[in-house]
matplotlib code that plots the C-alpha trace (Angstrom):
import matplotlib.pyplot as plt

x = [34.7, 37.8, 38.3, 39.6, 42.8, 42.4, 43.4, 40.5, 38.1, 39.2, 38.9, 35.3, 34.5, 36.0, 33.9, 30.7, 31.0, 31.8, 28.6, 26.5, 27.6, 27.5, 24.1, 22.4, 23.7, 23.8, 20.1, 19.5, 21.7, 20.6, 17.2, 15.3, 13.9, 13.9, 11.7, 11.0, 9.6, 6.2, 6.2, 2.5, 1.0, 3.7, 4.3, 7.1, 6.5, 8.1, 9.8, 12.0, 12.0, 11.5, 12.1, 10.7, 13.0, 16.1, 15.2, 14.9, 18.2, 20.1, 18.5, 19.2, 22.9, 23.3, 21.3, 23.1, 26.6, 25.8, 25.0, 28.0, 30.8, 29.1, 30.8, 34.1, 34.0, 30.7, 29.3, 29.6, 30.1, 29.7, 32.1, 29.2, 28.3, 31.9, 32.2, 28.7, 29.6, 32.9, 31.1, 28.7, 31.8, 30.8, 33.9, 37.6, 38.7, 42.0, 40.3, 38.1, 40.5, 41.5, 37.8, 36.9, 39.8, 38.7, 35.1, 36.0, 38.3, 35.7, 33.1, 35.4, 36.1, 32.4, 31.9, 34.6, 33.0, 29.6, 31.2, 32.9, 29.8, 27.5, 29.8, 30.2, 26.6, 26.2, 24.5, 24.8, 26.4, 27.6, 28.0, 25.1, 23.6, 25.5, 23.2, 25.2, 23.8, 23.1, 21.1, 19.6, 19.7, 21.3, 18.5, 16.0, 13.2, 15.0, 15.4, 17.7, 20.9, 19.4, 16.6, 19.0, 21.4, 18.6, 17.2, 20.6, 21.5, 18.2, 17.9, 21.5, 20.8, 17.7, 19.8, 22.3, 19.6, 18.3, 21.8, 22.7, 19.4, 19.3, 22.8, 21.9, 22.4, 18.8, 17.4, 16.2, 19.3, 20.2, 17.7, 19.9, 20.8, 17.1, 16.2, 19.1, 18.4, 14.7, 15.7, 17.9, 15.1, 12.7, 15.3, 15.6, 11.9, 11.8, 14.7, 15.5, 13.5, 15.3, 19.0, 19.1, 19.8, 23.3, 23.4, 26.8, 29.8, 31.5, 28.5, 28.4, 32.2, 32.1, 30.2, 30.6, 33.8, 32.7, 29.3, 30.7, 28.1, 28.6, 28.6, 32.2, 31.6, 28.6, 30.3, 31.2, 27.5, 27.3, 30.2, 29.2, 25.5, 25.7, 28.7, 26.9, 23.7, 25.6, 27.6, 24.4, 22.9, 26.0, 26.2, 22.5, 21.4, 22.1, 20.2, 17.2, 16.7, 18.1, 20.1, 23.8, 25.6, 28.9, 30.7, 29.4, 31.5, 30.0, 32.9, 33.6, 34.1, 34.6, 33.6, 36.8, 35.7, 35.4, 39.1, 41.2, 44.1, 45.4, 46.8, 43.3, 43.0, 43.9, 47.1, 45.2, 43.2, 46.1, 46.4, 42.7, 42.9, 45.5, 43.6, 40.4, 42.3, 43.8, 40.4, 38.8, 40.6, 38.5, 39.7, 43.3, 43.1, 41.7, 44.5, 47.1, 46.1, 49.0, 49.1, 47.4, 44.4, 45.2, 45.1, 48.6]
y = [38.4, 37.4, 38.1, 35.5, 36.2, 38.3, 35.3, 33.3, 36.1, 36.6, 32.9, 33.1, 36.1, 34.4, 31.3, 33.2, 35.4, 32.4, 30.7, 33.8, 34.2, 30.5, 29.9, 33.1, 33.7, 29.9, 29.7, 32.5, 30.9, 27.3, 27.2, 30.5, 29.1, 25.4, 23.8, 20.1, 18.4, 16.7, 13.7, 13.0, 16.4, 17.3, 20.6, 21.8, 22.3, 25.2, 23.9, 26.9, 28.7, 32.2, 35.5, 34.3, 31.3, 33.3, 35.9, 33.1, 31.6, 34.8, 35.1, 31.5, 31.8, 34.7, 33.1, 29.7, 31.2, 33.8, 30.9, 28.9, 31.5, 34.7, 34.0, 34.1, 37.1, 38.9, 37.5, 40.7, 38.9, 42.4, 45.3, 47.8, 46.1, 46.3, 50.0, 50.8, 49.0, 51.0, 54.3, 53.3, 52.7, 49.1, 47.8, 48.6, 50.7, 49.0, 45.7, 47.2, 46.7, 43.1, 42.2, 43.7, 41.8, 38.5, 39.1, 40.0, 37.0, 34.6, 36.0, 35.8, 32.1, 31.4, 33.4, 31.3, 28.1, 29.1, 30.1, 26.8, 24.8, 26.9, 26.8, 23.0, 22.5, 22.2, 25.2, 27.4, 30.8, 32.3, 35.8, 37.8, 34.9, 34.8, 36.9, 40.1, 43.4, 46.3, 49.3, 50.5, 47.8, 45.5, 46.0, 43.1, 45.6, 48.3, 50.7, 53.7, 54.5, 57.0, 54.6, 51.8, 54.1, 55.3, 51.8, 50.3, 53.1, 53.1, 49.3, 49.0, 51.7, 49.7, 46.5, 48.1, 49.4, 45.8, 44.5, 47.2, 46.7, 42.9, 42.7, 45.1, 43.3, 44.2, 42.3, 38.7, 36.7, 34.2, 35.6, 38.1, 35.8, 35.1, 38.8, 39.7, 36.8, 37.7, 41.3, 40.3, 38.2, 41.1, 43.4, 40.9, 40.6, 44.4, 44.9, 41.8, 43.5, 46.8, 45.8, 42.0, 43.1, 43.9, 45.8, 44.0, 45.1, 41.7, 39.9, 42.2, 41.9, 38.1, 37.6, 40.8, 39.8, 36.3, 37.6, 40.3, 41.9, 45.4, 44.3, 45.2, 48.8, 49.2, 47.7, 51.2, 51.9, 48.7, 49.8, 53.4, 53.1, 50.3, 51.8, 55.2, 53.7, 51.7, 54.8, 56.8, 54.1, 53.8, 57.5, 57.9, 54.7, 56.3, 59.5, 57.7, 55.1, 56.9, 53.8, 54.2, 50.8, 52.1, 50.0, 46.7, 45.5, 43.5, 41.1, 37.6, 36.8, 33.9, 33.4, 33.0, 29.5, 28.4, 29.0, 25.9, 27.2, 30.8, 30.7, 31.4, 34.6, 38.1, 39.3, 42.0, 39.3, 37.2, 39.2, 39.0, 35.2, 34.9, 37.1, 35.0, 31.8, 33.0, 33.9, 30.6, 27.3, 25.4, 27.7, 27.5, 23.7, 23.8, 26.2, 23.9, 20.9, 19.4, 18.3, 15.1, 16.8, 15.8, 18.2, 19.0]
z = [88.1, 86.0, 82.4, 79.9, 78.0, 74.9, 72.7, 74.1, 73.6, 70.0, 69.2, 70.6, 68.4, 65.3, 65.9, 66.7, 63.6, 61.5, 62.7, 62.2, 58.6, 57.7, 59.4, 58.4, 54.9, 54.3, 55.0, 52.5, 49.8, 50.1, 51.8, 51.2, 48.0, 47.2, 44.6, 45.0, 41.8, 42.3, 40.1, 40.8, 40.0, 37.5, 39.3, 41.7, 45.4, 47.2, 50.3, 50.9, 54.3, 52.8, 54.5, 57.8, 57.9, 57.0, 59.7, 62.3, 61.1, 61.8, 65.2, 66.1, 65.1, 67.6, 70.3, 70.1, 70.0, 72.7, 75.0, 73.7, 74.0, 75.4, 78.8, 77.0, 74.8, 75.4, 72.1, 69.9, 66.5, 65.0, 64.6, 65.1, 68.4, 69.6, 68.7, 70.2, 73.5, 73.6, 73.0, 75.9, 78.1, 78.4, 76.5, 76.5, 73.5, 73.5, 72.5, 69.8, 66.8, 67.8, 68.1, 64.7, 63.0, 64.6, 63.5, 59.9, 59.6, 61.0, 58.6, 55.6, 56.4, 56.5, 53.2, 51.6, 52.8, 51.4, 48.1, 47.8, 48.6, 46.3, 43.3, 43.5, 42.3, 38.6, 37.1, 40.1, 39.5, 42.8, 41.3, 42.6, 44.6, 47.9, 50.0, 49.7, 50.9, 48.5, 47.5, 44.3, 41.7, 44.3, 46.9, 46.9, 46.8, 44.7, 47.6, 46.9, 48.7, 51.2, 52.2, 52.9, 54.8, 57.1, 57.6, 58.4, 60.8, 62.6, 62.9, 64.2, 66.7, 68.0, 68.0, 70.3, 72.6, 72.9, 73.6, 76.2, 78.0, 77.9, 79.4, 82.2, 85.6, 86.4, 83.4, 83.8, 84.2, 81.5, 78.9, 77.2, 74.2, 73.6, 73.6, 71.3, 69.0, 68.7, 68.2, 65.3, 63.9, 63.9, 62.3, 59.4, 59.0, 58.6, 56.3, 54.1, 51.3, 51.8, 51.9, 52.5, 56.1, 57.3, 60.7, 60.8, 58.7, 59.2, 57.8, 54.8, 54.2, 54.5, 51.3, 49.3, 47.5, 46.8, 45.5, 43.2, 41.1, 42.6, 46.2, 46.9, 45.6, 47.9, 51.0, 52.4, 53.3, 55.3, 57.4, 57.8, 58.6, 61.2, 63.0, 63.0, 64.4, 67.0, 68.1, 68.5, 70.7, 72.8, 73.3, 74.2, 76.0, 79.4, 78.4, 76.9, 79.6, 82.6, 83.4, 83.9, 83.5, 82.3, 84.9, 83.4, 80.5, 77.7, 77.7, 78.8, 82.5, 84.8, 88.4, 90.6, 91.7, 88.0, 87.3, 87.0, 84.9, 85.1, 81.6, 80.3, 82.3, 81.3, 82.9, 84.8, 86.6, 87.8, 91.0, 91.5, 91.1, 93.7, 96.1, 95.5, 96.0, 99.2, 100.5, 99.3, 100.1, 97.6, 94.8, 96.0, 95.8, 92.2, 91.1, 92.7, 90.5, 88.6, 85.0, 85.8, 87.3, 90.8, 93.7, 95.0]

ax = plt.figure().add_subplot(projection="3d")
ax.plot(x, y, z, "-o")
ax.set_aspect("equal")
plt.show()
Protein backbone atom coordinates (compact mmCIF):
# COMPACT_ATOMS: atom_id res chain seq x y z
CA UNK A 1 0.00 0.00 0.00
CA UNK A 2 1.16 3.53 -0.82
CA UNK A 3 0.26 6.66 1.10
CA UNK A 4 -0.73 9.97 -0.55
CA UNK A 5 1.34 13.05 0.13
CA UNK A 6 0.52 14.95 3.30
CA UNK A 7 -0.79 17.91 1.28
CA UNK A 8 -3.36 15.67 -0.42
CA UNK A 9 -4.43 14.15 2.89
CA UNK A 10 -4.80 17.58 4.50
CA UNK A 11 -6.91 18.79 1.59
CA UNK A 12 -9.18 15.77 2.04
CA UNK A 13 -9.50 16.45 5.78
CA UNK A 14 -10.28 20.12 5.10
CA UNK A 15 -12.99 19.19 2.59
CA UNK A 16 -14.47 16.44 4.75
CA UNK A 17 -14.68 18.60 7.86
CA UNK A 18 -16.20 21.43 5.84
CA UNK A 19 -18.94 19.10 4.63
CA UNK A 20 -19.55 17.66 8.10
CA UNK A 21 -20.09 21.12 9.62
CA UNK A 22 -21.97 22.59 6.68
CA UNK A 23 -24.26 19.59 6.29
CA UNK A 24 -24.73 18.73 9.94
CA UNK A 25 -24.94 22.17 11.50
CA UNK A 26 -26.69 23.50 8.42
CA UNK A 27 -29.49 20.99 8.85
CA UNK A 28 -29.89 22.08 12.47
CA UNK A 29 -29.90 25.79 11.60
CA UNK A 30 -32.12 25.79 8.54
CA UNK A 31 -34.19 22.60 8.57
CA UNK A 32 -34.68 21.33 12.13
CA UNK A 33 -37.73 23.53 12.53
CA UNK A 34 -39.54 24.94 9.52
CA UNK A 35 -43.10 26.27 9.67
CA UNK A 36 -45.02 26.39 6.41
CA UNK A 37 -48.15 28.55 6.45
CA UNK A 38 -51.34 26.68 5.61
CA UNK A 39 -53.57 29.13 3.78
CA UNK A 40 -56.52 26.71 3.79
CA UNK A 41 -56.74 25.89 7.49
CA UNK A 42 -55.18 29.13 8.64
CA UNK A 43 -52.57 27.27 10.65
CA UNK A 44 -48.86 26.61 10.13
CA UNK A 45 -47.57 23.15 9.26
CA UNK A 46 -44.31 21.91 10.77
CA UNK A 47 -42.14 20.60 7.96
CA UNK A 48 -38.88 20.56 9.90
CA UNK A 49 -36.71 17.47 10.17
CA UNK A 50 -36.39 17.63 13.96
CA UNK A 51 -33.77 15.85 16.06
CA UNK A 52 -34.00 12.68 13.98
CA UNK A 53 -33.31 14.53 10.76
CA UNK A 54 -30.37 16.44 12.21
CA UNK A 55 -28.89 13.22 13.60
CA UNK A 56 -29.20 11.55 10.20
CA UNK A 57 -27.66 14.59 8.50
CA UNK A 58 -24.52 14.40 10.64
CA UNK A 59 -24.24 10.67 10.00
CA UNK A 60 -24.72 11.13 6.26
CA UNK A 61 -22.02 13.79 6.03
CA UNK A 62 -19.48 11.40 7.52
CA UNK A 63 -20.62 8.43 5.45
CA UNK A 64 -20.59 10.30 2.15
CA UNK A 65 -17.20 11.94 2.68
CA UNK A 66 -15.68 8.75 4.05
CA UNK A 67 -16.52 7.10 0.75
CA UNK A 68 -15.42 10.18 -1.19
CA UNK A 69 -12.01 10.86 0.39
CA UNK A 70 -11.46 8.17 3.01
CA UNK A 71 -8.98 6.46 0.71
CA UNK A 72 -6.97 9.68 0.63
CA UNK A 73 -6.79 10.76 4.29
CA UNK A 74 -8.49 8.06 6.36
CA UNK A 75 -11.57 10.30 6.82
CA UNK A 76 -10.96 11.56 10.36
CA UNK A 77 -12.67 14.99 10.05
CA UNK A 78 -12.31 15.28 13.82
CA UNK A 79 -9.31 16.17 16.04
CA UNK A 80 -10.48 13.69 18.67
CA UNK A 81 -10.49 10.87 16.11
CA UNK A 82 -7.00 11.81 14.94
CA UNK A 83 -5.64 11.85 18.50
CA UNK A 84 -7.46 8.65 19.46
CA UNK A 85 -6.07 6.86 16.41
CA UNK A 86 -2.57 8.07 17.29
CA UNK A 87 -2.93 6.84 20.88
CA UNK A 88 -3.98 3.47 19.47
CA UNK A 89 -0.82 3.48 17.32
CA UNK A 90 -2.98 3.50 14.21
CA UNK A 91 -1.80 6.94 13.04
CA UNK A 92 1.52 8.79 12.97
CA UNK A 93 1.95 11.33 15.76
CA UNK A 94 3.98 13.52 13.38
CA UNK A 95 0.84 14.08 11.29
CA UNK A 96 -1.54 14.81 14.18
CA UNK A 97 -1.07 18.59 14.35
CA UNK A 98 -1.31 19.17 10.57
CA UNK A 99 -4.50 17.09 10.48
CA UNK A 100 -6.04 19.06 13.34
CA UNK A 101 -5.18 22.40 11.72
CA UNK A 102 -6.77 21.29 8.44
CA UNK A 103 -9.88 20.07 10.24
CA UNK A 104 -10.34 23.26 12.23
CA UNK A 105 -9.82 25.47 9.18
CA UNK A 106 -12.30 23.44 7.13
CA UNK A 107 -14.84 23.67 9.91
CA UNK A 108 -14.36 27.42 10.33
CA UNK A 109 -14.91 28.00 6.63
CA UNK A 110 -18.17 26.05 6.85
CA UNK A 111 -19.15 28.02 9.96
CA UNK A 112 -18.50 31.27 8.11
CA UNK A 113 -20.61 30.10 5.17
CA UNK A 114 -23.49 29.14 7.47
CA UNK A 115 -23.26 32.48 9.28
CA UNK A 116 -23.31 34.39 6.00
CA UNK A 117 -26.33 32.48 4.69
CA UNK A 118 -28.27 32.68 7.96
CA UNK A 119 -27.78 36.40 8.53
CA UNK A 120 -28.93 37.22 5.01
CA UNK A 121 -32.52 36.36 5.92
CA UNK A 122 -34.52 39.31 7.19
CA UNK A 123 -35.37 38.97 10.86
CA UNK A 124 -32.93 36.11 11.58
CA UNK A 125 -30.49 36.75 14.42
CA UNK A 126 -27.52 34.35 14.18
CA UNK A 127 -26.46 35.07 17.76
CA UNK A 128 -27.39 32.00 19.76
CA UNK A 129 -28.93 30.26 16.74
CA UNK A 130 -26.01 28.62 14.91
CA UNK A 131 -26.14 25.12 16.42
CA UNK A 132 -23.40 25.77 18.98
CA UNK A 133 -22.65 23.31 21.75
CA UNK A 134 -23.09 24.24 25.38
CA UNK A 135 -23.85 23.30 28.96
CA UNK A 136 -26.00 24.87 31.67
CA UNK A 137 -28.12 27.65 30.21
CA UNK A 138 -26.66 26.87 26.76
CA UNK A 139 -27.59 23.18 26.85
CA UNK A 140 -30.80 22.47 24.88
CA UNK A 141 -32.11 20.49 27.85
CA UNK A 142 -30.47 22.55 30.59
CA UNK A 143 -27.91 19.87 31.51
CA UNK A 144 -25.10 21.03 33.85
CA UNK A 145 -21.39 21.08 33.12
CA UNK A 146 -20.59 17.69 34.67
CA UNK A 147 -23.38 15.89 32.84
CA UNK A 148 -22.24 17.32 29.51
CA UNK A 149 -18.60 16.50 30.28
CA UNK A 150 -19.41 12.86 31.05
CA UNK A 151 -21.73 12.49 28.05
CA UNK A 152 -19.25 13.96 25.59
CA UNK A 153 -16.33 11.90 26.88
CA UNK A 154 -18.31 8.66 26.98
CA UNK A 155 -19.90 9.09 23.56
CA UNK A 156 -16.60 10.02 21.92
CA UNK A 157 -15.01 6.97 23.51
CA UNK A 158 -17.72 4.75 22.01
CA UNK A 159 -17.37 6.51 18.66
CA UNK A 160 -13.66 5.66 18.58
CA UNK A 161 -14.38 2.04 19.47
CA UNK A 162 -16.72 1.92 16.47
CA UNK A 163 -14.11 3.50 14.19
CA UNK A 164 -11.26 1.29 15.35
CA UNK A 165 -13.39 -1.82 14.99
CA UNK A 166 -15.02 -0.92 11.66
CA UNK A 167 -11.61 -0.22 10.08
CA UNK A 168 -10.18 -3.54 11.26
CA UNK A 169 -9.08 -5.65 8.28
CA UNK A 170 -11.31 -8.48 9.52
CA UNK A 171 -14.46 -6.32 9.45
CA UNK A 172 -16.71 -6.55 6.35
CA UNK A 173 -14.83 -4.74 3.60
CA UNK A 174 -16.33 -1.51 2.31
CA UNK A 175 -18.86 -1.07 5.10
CA UNK A 176 -16.80 1.00 7.56
CA UNK A 177 -18.28 4.36 6.44
CA UNK A 178 -21.79 3.03 6.99
CA UNK A 179 -21.04 1.76 10.50
CA UNK A 180 -19.27 4.98 11.42
CA UNK A 181 -22.02 7.17 9.97
CA UNK A 182 -24.74 5.22 11.77
CA UNK A 183 -22.69 5.38 14.96
CA UNK A 184 -22.53 9.16 14.72
CA UNK A 185 -26.26 9.26 14.01
CA UNK A 186 -26.98 7.26 17.17
CA UNK A 187 -24.68 9.51 19.19
CA UNK A 188 -26.65 12.54 18.03
CA UNK A 189 -29.96 10.89 18.84
CA UNK A 190 -28.71 10.40 22.39
CA UNK A 191 -27.07 13.72 23.05
CA UNK A 192 -28.63 16.55 21.03
CA UNK A 193 -30.79 17.44 24.06
CA UNK A 194 -27.76 17.24 26.34
CA UNK A 195 -25.16 19.36 24.57
CA UNK A 196 -26.31 19.77 20.96
CA UNK A 197 -23.78 16.97 20.37
CA UNK A 198 -20.16 17.71 19.72
CA UNK A 199 -17.85 14.65 20.03
CA UNK A 200 -15.77 16.74 17.63
CA UNK A 201 -13.74 19.80 18.68
CA UNK A 202 -13.55 21.06 15.09
CA UNK A 203 -17.35 21.00 14.77
CA UNK A 204 -17.72 22.94 18.02
CA UNK A 205 -15.07 25.50 17.11
CA UNK A 206 -16.55 25.97 13.64
CA UNK A 207 -19.71 27.71 14.87
CA UNK A 208 -18.86 28.88 18.41
CA UNK A 209 -17.45 32.28 17.49
CA UNK A 210 -20.13 33.02 14.90
CA UNK A 211 -22.83 31.93 17.37
CA UNK A 212 -21.55 33.98 20.31
CA UNK A 213 -23.96 33.96 23.26
CA UNK A 214 -21.51 32.24 25.62
CA UNK A 215 -20.42 29.51 23.20
CA UNK A 216 -16.78 30.66 22.92
CA UNK A 217 -16.42 30.64 26.71
CA UNK A 218 -17.67 27.04 26.92
CA UNK A 219 -15.61 25.78 23.99
CA UNK A 220 -12.88 24.36 26.25
CA UNK A 221 -15.17 21.54 27.38
CA UNK A 222 -15.81 20.45 23.80
CA UNK A 223 -12.08 20.05 23.25
CA UNK A 224 -11.27 18.46 26.59
CA UNK A 225 -14.06 15.88 26.83
CA UNK A 226 -13.94 14.46 23.27
CA UNK A 227 -10.14 14.25 23.26
CA UNK A 228 -10.13 12.53 26.66
CA UNK A 229 -12.78 10.04 25.56
CA UNK A 230 -10.98 9.32 22.29
CA UNK A 231 -7.66 8.83 24.08
CA UNK A 232 -9.26 6.36 26.48
CA UNK A 233 -10.66 4.38 23.55
CA UNK A 234 -7.34 4.44 21.74
CA UNK A 235 -5.48 3.24 24.80
CA UNK A 236 -7.94 0.48 25.73
CA UNK A 237 -9.31 -0.85 22.43
CA UNK A 238 -6.72 -3.61 22.27
CA UNK A 239 -7.31 -4.53 25.92
CA UNK A 240 -11.11 -4.50 25.68
CA UNK A 241 -11.41 -6.41 22.41
CA UNK A 242 -8.31 -8.56 22.52
CA UNK A 243 -7.60 -7.41 18.96
CA UNK A 244 -4.21 -5.89 18.18
CA UNK A 245 -4.31 -3.90 14.95
CA UNK A 246 -1.63 -1.38 15.78
CA UNK A 247 0.03 -2.12 12.44
CA UNK A 248 -2.98 -0.82 10.46
CA UNK A 249 -2.95 2.94 10.00
CA UNK A 250 -6.22 4.82 9.73
CA UNK A 251 -4.87 6.93 6.88
CA UNK A 252 -5.21 7.17 3.15
CA UNK A 253 -3.58 4.60 0.93
CA UNK A 254 -3.30 3.60 -2.70
CA UNK A 255 -2.77 0.25 -4.34
CA UNK A 256 0.50 0.32 -6.33
CA UNK A 257 -1.36 -0.44 -9.56
CA UNK A 258 -3.54 2.66 -9.08
CA UNK A 259 -0.63 5.09 -9.11
CA UNK A 260 -0.33 7.19 -12.26
CA UNK A 261 1.71 10.11 -10.92
CA UNK A 262 4.26 9.84 -8.13
CA UNK A 263 3.89 13.52 -7.18
CA UNK A 264 0.78 12.54 -5.22
CA UNK A 265 2.67 9.99 -3.12
CA UNK A 266 4.38 10.54 0.19
CA UNK A 267 8.16 10.72 -0.10
CA UNK A 268 8.51 7.57 2.00
CA UNK A 269 6.57 5.64 -0.62
CA UNK A 270 8.55 6.65 -3.69
CA UNK A 271 11.00 3.81 -3.22
CA UNK A 272 8.12 1.40 -2.79
CA UNK A 273 6.55 2.68 -5.99
CA UNK A 274 9.71 2.02 -7.90
CA UNK A 275 10.00 -1.47 -6.50
CA UNK A 276 6.38 -2.19 -7.32
CA UNK A 277 6.78 -0.88 -10.84
CA UNK A 278 9.87 -2.97 -11.40
CA UNK A 279 7.97 -6.03 -10.32
CA UNK A 280 4.90 -5.16 -12.36
CA UNK A 281 5.38 -4.14 -16.02
CA UNK A 282 1.82 -2.80 -16.19
CA UNK A 283 2.51 -0.41 -13.32
CA UNK A 284 5.81 0.59 -14.88
CA UNK A 285 4.08 1.51 -18.12
CA UNK A 286 1.51 3.61 -16.25
CA UNK A 287 4.21 5.50 -14.38
CA UNK A 288 6.02 6.15 -17.67
CA UNK A 289 3.09 8.01 -19.24
CA UNK A 290 4.04 11.43 -20.55
CA UNK A 291 2.16 14.68 -20.03
CA UNK A 292 -0.25 13.83 -22.84
CA UNK A 293 -1.29 10.62 -21.14
CA UNK A 294 0.44 8.38 -23.66
CA UNK A 295 2.60 5.46 -22.61
CA UNK A 296 6.27 6.14 -23.27
